[in-house]
N, C-alpha and C positions, 0 to 999 in steps of 0.2 A: 301681407303680414308676415312678420318674422316667424319662422317655423317653431321656435321654442316658446313663444308667448302662450300662456295658459297651460303649458305642458307641466307635468309633475315629474320631477327628477328624483331618483332614489326613493320614490314612494312618499316623499315628504316636502320637497321644495317646489312650490308653485310659482312658476316664472310669471312676472307681472309686466315689466317693460325694460327697455334698454337704458342704461345710465352712462355707458361709456364704451368706446371702441378703441382698442389698441392695435399694435402691429400684428400680433398673433391671435388675439382673443377678443371676445365681446363680453362686457360685464353687464349683467342683468340685475334688476331689483327683484327679489323673490320673497315669498313668505314661507317660513318654516312652520308647517302645519302641526308639527308635534309640539314645539315649544311656544308657538304663537308669537314669533318675533320676525321682524324683517331682516333679511340678510342680502349680501351681494354674492352672486354666482358667476364665476368666470368660466366661460366655455370656449374651447378652441374653435377657430373659424374652420368652416368646412374644407377650404383649400389646404389647410395644414393638418387636418385631423388624420389624414392617411399617410403623412410623412413621419416615419419612425424616429428620425432625429429630432424633429420638433416635438413630437409626443414625449420623447425622452427629456427634453428641456422643460416641458410643461410638468412632467413628473418631478424633475429636480426642484422646480419652484415649490411644489406642494411639500416635498420632503424638507426643503430648507426652512420655509416659514412655519411648518408644523412644529419645528424644534424650538421656535422662538415664542416668548411670552413677555412682552414689554409694553409699557404705556405709550411709547413712541413708535411702535411697529404695528401695522394692521394685523389683527388676529385672524387666524385660519381656524374655522370650526370643523370642517369636514372635507374630504376629498372622495371622488368616486368616478366610476366609468359605467355607462349604461348604453348598451346597443351601439358601441363605437363612439359615444359622446363622452369626452373627458371633461371633468369640471372640478372646480375648487369652490368651496363655500366659505365666504369671508365675512368679516365685520362690515356692516353697511354704515358708511360715514356721510354725514351732511357737511360738505365743505368744498373747497376748490383747490386745484393744484397750486403749488408755489409759483409755477410758470404763469398761470392765469393771474395770480395775485400781483406778480411783478409787471405783467402787461398793463394792469389797471393803475398801479402806483408809480411806474417808471423805475425808481430806485427807492431803497428803504433807508431810513435813518440808521446810523451805525448801531444804535442801541437795539433796534428791532431786528436787524440782521444778526446781531450777537445772540439775541433771544432764540431765534429759530436755529442758529448754528449749534447752540448748546444742546438743543433737543435732538438734532440729527446726530450729534456726537454721542449722546447717551444711547441712541438706537444702535449706532455702530459698535459701541463698547459691548452691548449685549450680544449682537450678532457675532462679533469677532470672538467673544468668549465662548461661543458655541461652535467655533470652527468654521464660520460661514463668511465668505467675502461676497458682498453684494454685486460688485463689478459694473453697476449701471446707476451710480448716484447722479441724479440730475433733478432740476426743479419739477419736471413732469412726473417724477416718481415720489414727490413729497406732497402730502395732502395737508392743508391748513383747515382746521375745524373752526367753528364759530367762536370758541373760547380761546383761540390762539394756540391750541395744541397742534404740534407738527407730527405727522405720522408717515413713516417710511413704508413704501409699498413696492410691489412689482419686483420680486426676486427672480424674474424670468431667466436671467443668465447668471444667477448666483452660483457660486462655486464653493464646495466644501474644501477648506484649506488642505485637507489630507488627501484629496483626490483630484485637485484642480489640474487641468491640462494646459500646456502652453499653446496659445492660439492667437491669431490676429482676429480681433473682434469685428469681423465683417458684418455679423448680424446686428451690431450696435451702431450702424452707420448714422442713424438718427441721433446718436449720442456723441458724435465725433467732437463736439465742442467741449465735452467734459472728459474725454478719454485720457488716461494716463500715458506717459511716454512708453512705459514698459508694455502696456496693452497694445499700443500702436506698433511697436517693434516686434510683437509676438514673443516677448521675453517671459520668463517665469515671473509670476505675480504673487503678492502676498497682501496682508491687510493694509499696507501703506498705499495700495492702489486706490482704495476707497477714500483715503485721506487726501490724495491729490484732487480727486473729483470734488470732494467737499470744499477744498480750497477754491476751485473754479466757481462752485455755486455761491460761496461767500463773496467772491469777487463780483459776481453778477448782482447779488443783492445790494452790495455797497455802491456800485457804480451805475447800475442799470444797463450795463452792456457786458458782452463777453470779452475775455482777455485776448482771444485770437479769433479773427475772422478771415474768410477767404472765399474765392469763387467756387472752389472744389473742395471735396473732403480731403484730398491729398494735401492741398495747400495748408489746411488747418492742422492736419496731423503733423506735418513737417515743422510747423511752428511750435507745437507742443514739445517736440523733440529738441529743437534747436534754438528757439527764441525765448526771450525773457520779457514778460509784459510790463507795462508801466505800473508802478505801485498804485493801489487804489486811491490814495490821497492825491496823486497827481492827475488822476482821471476824473475825480469828483471832489468837491470841497467839503470840509467839515469832518473828515475821517481822521481819527487819532493815528499817530505814527505807529503806536503799538499794534493797531489792526493791520497796518502794512506788514509789520514783522510776522504776524501770525499767518496772513494769507500767502506771503511769498515763501515762507518756510514750508507750508503745506504743499505749495506748488513747485517745490524744488524738483527739477527734472531728474536729478541724480537721486535715486530712491534711498541710497545710504545716507544722504544728507537731509532727508525729509523727517518730519515727525515720526517717531517710532510707534506711536499708538494714539488711538482716539482719546484716551485718558489724558495724554499730554496736551492735546489741543484744548480739551475741556478745562483743564487746570489753568492754561494761559487765558482763556476767555473769561474765566472767573476772576482772575487777577486784574484783567483790563476793565471788567465791569465794576470792580471795587475801586479802581484808580485809573481813570482814562489817560493819565500821563505816563503809565507804565511803558517801558521799552524793554524789548527782549533781545535785541541784537541779532535777530534773524533777518538777513537781507540777502536777496538773490542777486547774483552776478554771473556773467557767462565766462567760460574759459574756452581755450582753443580746442577742447575735445568735443565741443558741441553740446556739453551737458551743463546743467545749472548747479552751482555750488553755493552753499550758505556761508557767507563770510561776515566778518565784523564790519561795523559802520565805517571805520577809517579805510579799510581795504576797499569797501564798496565805493567810497568816494574816488579813490584812485582809478577804479575800474570804469566808472562813468566818464572820466576824463580821457580814458584810453580808447573809447569806442564812440561811433556816431550816436547822436541823441535823437531828437524828434523826427527828422526826415524819414526814419524807418517805418513810421506809422502815419496813417491818415487820421482824420477826425473820428472816423468810425472804428479805428483800431485795426484796419486792414493793413497788411504788410504791403508796402510800395516797392521796396527793394530789399535784397538780402542784407541781413544784419552782419556787419563786419565784426569778426571776433578778434579779440586781443587777450593776452593774459592780464591778470589783475595787476601785475607789477610792471607792465610795459611802460607806463608813464609814472615817474616818481615826483613826489612833492619834495620840498626841502626836508632833508633827513631828520627824523625825530623818533621819539619812542614808538609811536604807532607804525611808522614805516618799517622799523626793525621787526616789530611783531608780524607785519604783513609778510616779510621775507622768511620768517621762522614760525610757521603756524604751530609747530610742536611746542615752542617756548610759550606762545600765547595760550595754548590749551593748558600747559602746566601752571602758568601764572593764574589762569582763571580758577583752576582746581584749588590752588593754594589760597586764593582770596576767599573762595566760598568756605573752605575749611576753617580759615582763621576767623572769619566772621562768626561761624557757628560755634567755635570754641569760646570766643569772647562772650557771645550771648549765654551759653551754658555756664560759663564762669560767673557772669553777673547774677544769674539766677541762683546759683549755689551760694554765692557770697551774701545775697540778700536774704537767704534762708526761706525762699518762697515755699509754702506748703501746698500751693495750688498747682504745682508743675506736674503734668501727667508723665508718667514713666512707662516705657515699653521695653520689652526684652528683645534683643537682637537675635534673629534666626540665623541659620546656616545658609549662606549664599553659595558657597563653594560647590561646584559641580552643576549649578543651574546655568541656563543660557541667559545672557544679559538682556536680550529682548524680552524674554519671559519674565524676568525680574522687573523690568521697567513697566510691563503691562499688568503687573499684579497689584490690584488696589490695596491688598492687605500690606503690601510693602510701601507703595507710594503714599498711602494715607498716614504712615507712621514714621517714615525715614526720608531723608534727602539723599538719594543715591547719586554718587559721582563716579564716573568711569575714569580710572587713571590712564594717562596718556604718556607714551604710546602703548599700544597693545604688545604683549610679550609672545615671542615665538615659543611654541611648546608642542608636545606630542598630543595635546588635547585639541578637540575640534575648535575652529574659530568661533569666537563668541561665548565660549564657556568661561565662567568665573573661576579663576585660579586661587585668588586670595582675597581676604577682606581685612581692613585695618582695625576693625573692632570685633573681638571674638564673639562667637555665638553664646547665648545665655547671659551676656552682659546687659545690665539694666541701664538704659540711657534716657535722656529727655526726649519726649515725642518730637519728631522733626529733626533729630540729630543727623549729621552728615556721616554717611558710611561710604568709604572709598573702596571700589572693587577693582582688582587687577584682572584683566580679561585676556584670554588667549587670542593670538593672531593666527594660530594654526602653524603648520610647518610641514616639512617633507615626511615626517614620521607620524603623522596624525593617525590614530586608530579610529576606525569607524564604529564606535561603540556608543551606547546610551547608558548614562549613569543615573540610576533610579533616585529620584528625589522624594521628599516627603509629600505625598498626595493627600494626606488626611484633611478632610473637610472640603476637598475640591469636588466639583460636579463630575459625574461620570463622563459627560461629553468632553470636558476639558482634558481629562486623563487620556481617554482613548484617542483624541486628536493628537496629543503629543506622542503617544506610542506609535500611532500610524505614521507619523512623520519620520520616525526612526526605524520603521519596519519591524516593530516588535509585536509578536502574536500575543493575544490575551484572551482570558476567559473571566467570567464574573461569577461571584457567589454572594448571596445575600446573608447578612448576619445581623443580629440585634446589637444595638449600641446605645449606652446611656449618654454618651458624649456627642455623638455625631448625628446630625439630622438625617431623616429618611431620604434616600436618594443620593447622598453624598458618600464619598469614598472614606473607608475606615483605615485601610492599610493595604499593602501589596505583598506578594510573596513571589520572588525575592523582595527584600525590603530596601530601605534607604541605603545608598552608597554602593550597591552592587552594580557592576558594569555588565551590560548585556550586548551580545553581538546581534546584528540584523538576523531576524528569523527566530530568535530566542522567544521563550514563552514566559508570561507572567500572569499571576492570578490577582484579580482586583476584587477586594471584599467591599461590598456596598451595603450601607446601613439600611436596615428595615425600621429604624427608630427604636425606641425603648420597648423591651419585651413586656407585654401586658400580663399582669398577674390576675389570677382568677379570684373572684370574690363571691360569697354567697349572699343573696338578697335576704335581708331580715324580714320578719313579719311586722308590719307597721299598723295592723288593725288595732283600733282603740287609742292610738297615740294622737297627740296634737300635731299641728304642722311643724312647730319647732322641734318637738320630740322626734318626729319622723326624719327631719333634716339631719339632726345629730346622729341618729341611728345609721343613716345611710353614709354620712361622711366618716363615721368611725370605721367603716369597712371599705373606704376608698371609692364610694359611689356618690352620686349627687342627686339632688331633687330638681326635676326639670319643670314641673308644672303642677298647679293645684286646680282641681275642679270641685264643684259643689253639687250635691243632690239631696233630695228629701229622703229622710230615713227615720226609723224609730230610735236610732242610736243617739247618744248625746251630741248636741250641736258642737261642731268644731273638731270632732274626732274622725279618724281615718276609717272609712267603710270600704275602701277599694284601693288597689295599687296596680300599676300597669304591668308589673312583672311579679309572678307568683313567688311567695316565700320559698326559701331554700333553693331557688334556681341559681345555677352557677353561671356567672357572667364575667366579662373582662372588667378589671379595675377602670374607673372613670365612667362606667355606664350610667346613664341618667334614668331615673325612675319618677314617674308622675303619680300623684295620689288623688283620691276623691274624698272630700270631707263632707260630713253630714250637716244638713241644714236644720236637723231636728225634725220631729214628727209634725206633719201638717195638722193644723187645727180643723176639727170637724165643724162644718157649718150646721147651725140648728135647723131642724126640719119643722115645718108647720104641722100642727096637730091634724090628723086625718080622721074623718068620720068613720065610725065603726059600722060598716055595712054588712058585716058577717063574712067578708071576703078578705080579711087581713092577710091571709096566707097567700093570696094571689098577687102576683107582681105583673099584672097585665099592662100592656103598653098604653091602654086607654085611660089608665089611672092618672089624672093630672098632677097628683102629688108625688108621684114616684118617677125619678129620673136616674138613669144609669149613665155615669160618665165613662167614656172609653178609657182604658188604661193609658197612662202617659208613655210615649215611645221611649225606649231605652236610650240613655245618653252615652255618648262616647267622647273620647279625647284623642288628639294626635299632637305630636311635636314636630315642627318643621325647622330644619337647620338652614339658615340663610347665610350665604357667603357674601361678604362685603367687598367692594372693589378697592384696589390700591391706588387708583388714579386720582382720587380726591380725598380731602380731609374728612368730609361728612357725607353720609348717604341717607336718602329718604327711603324707608321700607314700608310698603303697604302689602298686607296679606288678607285675602278674602276667601271665604268658603262658599262655593256655589253662588258667587257674585256678591255676597254680603261681606263688607269689610269688617274684619275682627281685630285688625292690628294696623296702626298708622303711627310710626315713630321715626325720628331721625337719630342716627348713631354716628359716633366716631369710627372711621374705617380702621383705625389701629387695633380695634377688637378682633379683626380678622373674620369672625362670623358670630352670629347670634342664634339662640334657640327661641322659637316662638311657639308657645302653647296655644292650642286651638280646641274649641268645643263644638259639638254638633250631635245629631242623632247617630246612633251606632250604625256603622256600615260605610260604604265607599262614597267619597265626596271629591269634587274637583276643587283643588286649592291653587289659587293664582298668587304668585309672588312677584311683586313689582319693585325693582331697585332702581332709583333715579330714572323712572320712566321706561325701563326695559323689563318686559314681563315674560314669565314662563308659567305654564300650567301643568300640574301633575295630579294623578289620582292618589288619594291617601285613604287608608282604612282607619276609621274612628272606632275605638273599642274601649 
């Protein structure tokens, strides 16, 4: 028997059985004896538990995933180490891996592949926004639940973007089919590494086979670096050409010509879902440098005529002979407009920018001329000083504007990629979706290695510290109250916007604690009606949380008790529950008793005299129940000592609900079940 079966880890996780075995660790099903729920516990294998490097990687996984909270990423509940046993406690999922799903179905309809790809994109958007690169995106690390939800897991070789090291991923040899060219070459990686691997996964979903095969890992790696796979629509029928564009653009071997962010892939997938005939013009072709470049369709057509076609691949996709490389312009068609664009890519880029801008101006002009009152307006922010990649990955920008980078980039003393100018001034009000053209620095010999502070207001602390770490800026944090910025987000920095900092300089990050709570005095509610008590509480910024009833000599329907004593100082927003009177209990008529001369005696043998024991004191408690954000509705059941007192379904947009409960005064076990997931805690009823 496995040594961990029936063992109790951390004093609370009872190991039940094995549910999966990976390269480094074993995953067990376990029961959390504290919360009464089933979880997955990942434990390092014995042969790796004594290896400090592997234990470090295991620690990195726990750190990485603990920072993440997303519907499409497996949740981590706890991490620990006990007597040399390192473990991670995770969400237990009932499902199969995408790899197993593909083995059952062969290949997926393009609509289903798109459905899963969008979910993986959203997971990567969240991970990348927290500064984490997964580095091992493959079908084996994607779990498909029964309802079709895709969950990304196994951040075992995940890297923090701020501290990632350049390395050849020898430990990911099982993932060689999905490895990016920069990983294979041991080059510096960034978020776009995950996008390449996602492109390979999408290719496999669409075609049922991998883009590159070989007898050895080295053969496969060299194909990732030097070869261009057949477009998915040529490997399998029924795939839209627009899907070819997306897959080949994501799999561009040249990282600078790949998608810049997961947001961009997600946006293209949305457009294709809405219109399967959409084309994006992203087509991969090879050049004589051994890298892949993304070119226009006309240039790609010339490139295909300039290189050997089908003989380079077998039916399984395995390389049979080296692919001969030519430049895209080695073979010319009859000279025409597109041929001239192929020879002058700068002119092509300029024409594309001009066309997009003209179309946007025409649309805005028509809207203005028609006097539409339903046009949503947005205010242009300041882009100057920000990095173009950061702008393109910012959903607050991409959701409101169409950002176009002017071509070519301009040599300057500013770092390459920094925005130098914008064609629409900040604070200008424009139609939502308007085109903003940004002039970007190409760098130069006199570039200063400084960081220009941007407006971080409303950003997460992780986002800000990741950017500061990239520029070697030291920082400290201070918490402050803010009426405008949500708790946990950045309010401002010191130095502020526009100040340039040298590497090693310091900056203070002010993080919001949320609105400062004001004190309020609880009023005396005794003798009031329920409505009167509610009004009295609300007038002081308090709220009524629950109503209980009890027998009393006081007038029925009036307050005879309150959960917080009058004149107690509490925070604004505090909830108070009340107890209302049922009125006096009616006395039951007693039968006449014979006068035996012992009327004063209350002996127990008297059949006409009975003493009822006093009713136990009643108590109340209010339970706050958090609703999940993964569904639109949630079923909530609350029981006290096993007896159900509450059973309702709520919209999850409420965030949380307050459930008033009643029982005898004292401690009781309260079980809260949300969509089948239960937790039990002890509450004091008073």
